[in-house]
Structures are given as C-alpha cells and as structure tokens.
C-alpha positions as CSV (number, residue, x, y, z in Angstrom):
1,M,2.4,-10.3,-32.2
2,V,3.9,-11.3,-28.9
3,E,5.2,-14.4,-30.8
4,A,7.5,-12.4,-33.1
5,Y,8.9,-10.6,-30.2
6,A,9.1,-14.2,-27.5
7,A,10.1,-16.7,-30.1
8,P,13.5,-15.1,-31.5
9,C,14.4,-14.9,-27.6
10,G,13.7,-18.3,-26.6
11,A,10.6,-17.6,-24.5
12,D,6.6,-19.0,-24.5
13,P,4.2,-16.7,-26.0
14,V,1.5,-18.6,-24.5
15,R,3.4,-17.5,-20.8
16,I,4.3,-14.1,-21.7
17,T,0.9,-13.2,-22.9
18,G,-0.2,-14.0,-19.7
19,A,2.0,-12.6,-18.0
20,L,1.4,-8.7,-20.0
21,V,-2.2,-9.6,-18.8
22,M,-1.2,-10.0,-15.4
23,M,0.7,-6.8,-15.9
24,R,-2.3,-4.4,-17.6
25,R,-4.8,-5.9,-15.1
26,A,-2.3,-4.4,-11.8
27,S,-1.9,-1.3,-13.5
28,L,-5.7,-1.1,-13.9
29,L,-5.8,-1.8,-10.2
30,I,-3.6,0.3,-8.6
31,R,-5.2,3.6,-10.7
32,R,-8.2,2.4,-9.5
33,L,-6.9,2.6,-6.0
34,D,-5.2,5.6,-6.2
35,S,-8.5,7.2,-7.4
36,Y,-9.7,5.8,-5.0
37,F,-7.3,7.1,-1.9
38,A,-7.4,10.4,-3.6
39,A,-10.9,10.8,-3.0
40,H,-10.4,9.8,0.4
41,G,-7.4,12.4,1.2
42,L,-4.9,9.3,0.9
43,S,-2.4,8.1,-1.0
44,Q,-1.7,3.6,-1.4
45,L,1.2,4.5,0.0
46,R,-0.2,6.5,3.3
47,F,-3.2,3.7,3.5
48,L,0.0,1.1,3.5
49,V,1.4,3.0,6.7
50,L,-1.8,3.3,8.6
51,I,-3.0,-0.6,7.5
52,V,0.2,-2.0,9.0
53,I,0.5,0.3,12.4
54,D,-3.0,-1.4,12.5
55,R,-2.5,-5.2,11.9
56,E,-0.1,-5.4,14.6
57,P,-2.2,-7.5,17.1
58,E,0.6,-7.5,19.9
59,R,1.7,-4.2,19.8
60,R,0.0,-0.8,19.5
61,S,2.9,1.1,17.6
62,L,6.2,0.7,15.2
63,T,9.2,2.2,14.9
64,P,9.3,4.2,11.5
65,N,12.3,1.1,10.8
66,D,10.0,-1.3,11.8
67,I,7.4,0.5,8.5
68,A,10.2,0.8,6.6
69,Q,11.0,-3.2,6.1
70,R,7.2,-4.0,5.8
71,I,5.9,-2.0,3.1
72,D,9.9,-2.3,1.4
73,I,10.4,1.8,1.2
74,S,13.3,4.2,1.7
75,K,13.5,5.8,5.0
76,P,13.4,9.6,3.3
77,V,10.2,8.5,1.4
78,L,8.8,7.1,4.9
79,S,9.7,10.5,6.4
80,R,7.8,12.6,4.6
81,T,5.2,10.2,4.3
82,L,5.1,10.2,8.1
83,Q,5.3,13.6,8.4
84,G,2.3,14.3,6.4
85,L,-0.4,12.0,8.4
86,E,1.1,13.1,11.3
87,Q,0.4,17.0,10.2
88,D,-3.5,15.2,9.3
89,C,-3.5,13.8,13.0
90,L,-4.1,10.3,11.6
91,I,-1.0,9.0,13.6
92,T,1.1,10.7,16.3
93,L,5.2,10.1,16.9
94,A,6.4,9.5,20.2
95,A,10.0,9.1,21.7
96,S,10.5,5.3,22.2
97,R,10.1,4.0,25.6
98,T,13.0,1.6,24.9
99,D,15.5,4.1,22.7
100,G,16.0,7.3,23.3
101,R,17.0,7.8,19.8
102,S,13.8,6.5,18.0
103,K,10.5,7.3,17.7
104,E,7.6,5.0,17.9
105,V,4.3,5.2,15.6
106,F,1.0,5.3,16.7
107,L,-2.1,5.7,14.9
108,T,-4.8,7.8,16.3
109,A,-8.3,7.2,16.6
110,E,-8.6,9.4,14.2
111,G,-6.3,7.4,11.9
112,R,-8.1,4.3,13.3
113,Q,-11.0,5.7,12.1
114,R,-10.0,6.6,8.8
115,L,-8.7,3.4,8.6
116,N,-11.9,1.6,9.0
117,D,-13.7,3.6,7.1
118,L,-11.8,3.2,4.0
119,L,-11.3,-1.1,4.3
120,P,-14.9,-1.5,3.0
121,G,-14.4,0.0,-0.3
122,Y,-10.9,-0.9,-0.5
123,F,-11.9,-4.8,-0.5
124,G,-14.6,-4.1,-2.8
125,I,-12.2,-3.2,-5.1
126,L,-10.4,-6.1,-5.2
127,S,-12.9,-8.0,-4.8
128,E,-14.6,-7.1,-7.8
129,E,-11.2,-7.2,-9.8
130,T,-10.6,-10.0,-9.1
131,A,-13.9,-11.9,-9.6
132,G,-14.6,-10.5,-13.2
133,P,-13.0,-11.6,-16.3
134,A,-9.7,-10.0,-17.4
135,P,-10.0,-6.9,-19.2
136,D,-9.3,-7.0,-23.2
C-alpha cells in the first residue's frame, strides 16, 4: 500500500514504511506514558518540568524561562503548569536572588520524592518498549 503513495512522490517505500512504524511505536509509547503519569496524578509535561529542574546538579533552581527553553514550550503553557505544580506542593516559586523581576523554581521535598517514586516505572516502560519487537 505504501508503494502506491510513496513511489509517485519519489520516496523510498522501505524508508517510508520504517518511518511509519517508528511513528506508531512512538504514539503507543506516549499513550502508555500518559496513562502511567495520569495514574500518579501528573502529566508528561508536569513530569518533564520536575525532571528538568532536578537534573541540574550545579543548580537548585531554574527560572521559568530556563525551563521553557529546555522543554520547548510556550510561556503561557508553562505558567499554567507551574501554577498547578505549586498548588500540588511539588515546586516552590520564589523571587530571583539576582533579578527582582524574575522568579526561580525549586523542587520541594515532596516534588523530589514524587519524581523519585516515578522514575523506576518510567524507565521500566521505556526499557520494555525498546526491548521488544515492533508492534504490528
């Protein structure tokens, strides 16, 4: 079937099929991760914010701008996400020590614990999804 569409466009059907299989696997992985995070009261985005803050060994905090750049999301979406994380006591927002107009985002002890609790299952899912044959 792919040949009928790919050939007239000058595309290699084998490569296109490979790309479609990869997209399918990625879609299934994302859905599985979404379910995992939802079962633990988070979203993939909220998890990413927590891990981006935590993975900075030389810093205890990041600015919202730093976070937005690292995970490539808009500032309004990040702002809403940070509000939710703060309401859930997973992060703390504080005035910047160097720029009074800016804020810094810190993980709370509860946020760090939630992240540590999620990591084994998260890496388990990634390991399972990359170990087996491609789904049909």
